[in-house]
C-alpha positions as MATLAB code, in Angstrom:
seq = 'MIDHNLITTSFELEGYRVVQHLGVIRGITVRSRSALGNVAGAFQSLFGGQLSIYVDLCEKARQEAFDLMTEHAEQKGANGIVGMRYDANEVMNGITEVLCYGTAVRVERIA';
ca = [
      46.906   85.968   66.009;
      49.236   88.858   65.200;
      47.580   91.796   63.463;
      49.363   92.131   60.102;
      49.351   95.904   60.617;
      51.856   95.243   63.416;
      54.355   93.533   61.107;
      56.853   95.823   59.440;
      60.177   95.903   57.658;
      61.103   99.002   59.679;
      62.366   98.865   63.242;
      59.508  100.779   64.820;
      55.749  100.868   64.510;
      54.248  104.342   64.281;
      51.820  104.941   67.144;
      53.281  102.087   69.209;
      56.243  101.625   71.484;
      58.195   98.422   71.885;
      57.967   97.271   75.489;
      59.752   93.948   75.065;
      62.037   92.316   72.494;
      61.400   88.561   72.345;
      64.138   87.565   69.933;
      64.629   86.543   66.343;
      61.835   84.560   64.752;
      61.726   82.782   61.394;
      59.657   80.770   59.010;
      61.263   78.554   56.412;
      59.944   76.504   53.527;
      61.656   74.545   50.781;
      59.873   74.272   47.457;
      60.343   72.866   43.984;
      58.251   72.920   40.844;
      57.046   69.551   39.565;
      58.382   68.212   36.277;
      55.023   69.008   34.677;
      55.191   72.529   36.126;
      58.672   73.000   34.682;
      57.415   71.965   31.247;
      54.547   74.448   31.534;
      56.982   77.162   32.677;
      59.310   76.431   29.769;
      56.359   76.627   27.380;
      55.316   79.996   28.845;
      58.865   81.303   28.486;
      58.714   80.698   24.717;
      56.196   83.537   24.466;
      57.921   85.919   26.884;
      56.261   88.030   29.535;
      55.253   87.015   33.009;
      55.725   83.348   33.866;
      52.590   82.945   35.948;
      53.328   79.369   36.963;
      56.559   80.514   38.647;
      54.979   83.672   40.078;
      52.367   81.456   41.741;
      55.064   79.142   43.138;
      57.051   82.077   44.549;
      53.986   83.746   46.067;
      52.916   80.512   47.754;
      56.432   79.910   49.122;
      56.689   83.461   50.502;
      53.222   83.256   52.068;
      54.030   79.912   53.682;
      57.304   81.260   55.114;
      55.497   84.415   56.338;
      52.761   82.351   58.028;
      55.348   80.134   59.728;
      57.222   83.233   60.941;
      54.064   84.718   62.474;
      53.302   81.381   64.173;
      56.820   81.361   65.650;
      56.311   84.934   66.922;
      52.966   84.006   68.492;
      54.601   81.056   70.257;
      57.011   83.546   71.860;
      54.106   85.715   73.013;
      54.628   88.540   70.502;
      51.948   90.890   69.251;
      54.203   92.499   66.632;
      57.203   91.878   64.376;
      59.793   94.452   63.366;
      62.677   94.227   60.890;
      60.896   91.601   58.788;
      62.848   90.362   55.758;
      62.767   87.616   53.122;
      65.710   85.613   51.863;
      65.900   82.811   49.298;
      68.630   80.341   48.436;
      68.852   77.554   45.930;
      69.415   74.341   47.896;
      70.038   72.368   44.713;
      69.011   72.731   41.098;
      65.275   73.458   41.040;
      64.859   73.416   44.823;
      64.662   76.716   46.672;
      64.586   77.624   50.349;
      62.533   80.700   51.275;
      63.156   82.251   54.668;
      61.090   84.978   56.323;
      62.539   86.427   59.527;
      62.352   89.366   61.899;
      62.308   90.327   65.557;
      59.342   89.368   67.713;
      58.197   92.205   69.979;
      55.495   93.166   72.437;
      54.161   96.616   71.642;
      51.736   99.018   73.301;
      49.752  101.767   71.625;
      51.036  105.211   72.538;
      48.245  107.106   74.277;
];
């Protein structure tokens, strides 16, 4: 399992050197809120503030995409990920794709 301390949005890991680039890796999920969830979200929006039902949906989608990305990196033999990013697109009304991607690398601690 990849140590989450070795996953970064930057292109280098302080205290480590990249010894091998293993290529682009990604995790993708497609999510929608149920009709009941949309009603609850609409009700929350009447009062303003944070829409916790949608925050929860987004957090779960990002975590799922992140987990799938790390699995893909592990399959390639990586022990780190650099240049990690998220992207999201609406596939159709109410259905969103969340993508997490980066570059799988093998790193060694600098002595």
